[in-house]
C-alpha positions in Angstrom: 105.5 98.1 69.3 106.4 98.2 65.6 108.9 100.8 64.5 108.4 102.8 61.4 110.6 101.9 58.4 113.2 104.5 57.4 111.3 105.0 54.1 108.1 105.9 56.0 110.0 108.3 58.3 111.6 110.0 55.3 108.1 110.4 53.7 106.7 111.8 56.9 109.6 114.3 57.2 109.1 115.4 53.6 105.4 115.9 54.1 106.0 118.0 57.3 108.6 120.0 55.4 106.1 120.6 52.6 103.4 121.6 55.1 105.7 124.1 56.9 107.5 125.6 53.9 105.5 124.7 50.8 108.6 123.0 49.4 109.5 119.4 49.2 110.7 116.6 46.9 107.9 116.1 44.3 108.6 112.4 44.0 108.3 111.7 47.8 105.2 114.0 48.0 103.6 112.0 45.1 104.3 108.7 46.9 102.8 110.1 50.2 99.7 111.1 48.3 99.4 107.7 46.6 99.8 106.0 50.0 97.1 108.3 51.5 94.7 107.5 48.7 95.3 103.7 49.2 94.8 103.9 53.0 91.6 106.0 52.5 90.2 103.4 50.1 91.0 100.6 52.5 89.2 102.4 55.4 86.2 103.1 53.2 86.0 99.4 52.1 86.3 98.2 55.7 84.2 100.8 57.5 82.2 102.8 54.9 81.8 106.5 55.4 82.5 107.4 59.0 80.2 110.3 59.8 81.1 111.0 63.4 81.5 114.8 63.4 77.9 115.9 62.6 76.2 113.5 65.2 78.8 114.6 67.8 78.2 118.3 67.2 74.4 117.8 67.3 74.7 115.9 70.6 76.9 118.6 72.1 74.6 121.4 70.9 71.4 119.6 72.0 72.8 119.0 75.5 73.0 122.8 76.2 
């Protein structure tokens, strides 16, 4: 299994710190945001909009 790079681990820790305390290194948080936007765009290109929640909820609701 691939290990995460130290840079990715640092970014994850900073994001968790920000989520828990509301504080964090603005530069790292900016990089985390940029990476998230890039990943989202890649997923949209590859798979389109993944609308799985509404059909799953309807199926659960209709099975009652």
